[in-house]
Residue, then its C-alpha position, 0 to 999 in steps of 0.5 A: m845745159a849740154f852743147i848741141v853737138d853732131g854725130g861726130g862729136n863736133v860742137l854744133a850749138y852751145a846752147e839748147a833751146l832750153d837754155v834760151r827759154d830759161k833766161d827769159q822765160r816770159l818772153f815765151e810765155a807771152n806767145e809773142f813770136d807766130f810762126t805760122n805765116v813764114p814760107d820756111t816754117p820751123g818743125s816747132l819753136d824749139n828746133y827754131i830757137e837751136d838753129l838760132t843758138t847754132k847761128s850764134t854759135a858760129r858768130i861767137n866763134e868768129k867774134i873769139r877769132a877777131s879779137a885781140n885776146w885770141r891772138e895774144y893767146l896764139n902767140y902765148m902758145g906759139v902758134g903764128l899766123t900763117s900767111g896772114t890767116i888768123p888760125a882758127f877757134v876750135p869749139n871742141n877744144i873748149k875743155s871746161r867752163k862750158a856752163d859759161f858759154t852756153d850762158m853766153c850764147s843763150y845772151y846773144t841769141l836773145k839779144e841779136y835774134l829773138l828780141p829784136k822781133v819783137a821789140d818796139f825800137g820806136n820807143p827806146e824805153s820799151p821793155e824789149v829794148q831795154k832787154i836787148t841792152y841788158y843781153e848786150n851788157k851781159f854778153e860782153n861782159l862774160f866774152t871779156e871775161l873768157t878772153s881774157m882768161w884762157d884756163w879752159y881752152s886746150q890748144d893741143g885739143d887733147a882731154t885736159v887743159e894743162d898748165n901751160e895752156k893757160f894765159i890769163r891777161f890782166s886787165r890794164s885798169r890803172r890811171t895814168r896822168g899823160k899828157s893826153n889825160v890832162v885837163r886844164v880849166r881856164 
């Protein structure tokens, strides 16, 4: 469980091929992925999976950047939007909960890129379609948790997350009896 980094120490991917394989070992043991007729055949299945984790990491970073929780965190830190631009999310500033990011990247890679290649979408009860739904739920739950508790991100980019950089957003799950929520039965 380690991030893939380039020579300059920049995070390229949150998960390695081994991490993705560990999440759904049977998928890879069934040997359902055939790369023999692909024009740009990757050197190996592991290289292909790591390319997909890099792609998944980029999508996760953009999802974080597009989330309302990111803007809320930036407001808390006093970083405003400049000329309508949302500041980028910097993966190198992740200082803790790295295993959660590895899991999240693995779930995203499986649900978006690997399982759709072998899924039978004509049959909603097929095991692959059910796995896509399962990994979608796992990803969304972890994404929501991480973007609600900013206790892992160092906004100033130093080695630690100081107390003034931690921001915990409590979920709003209280019930209300507002007029729009009242159902009248006749």
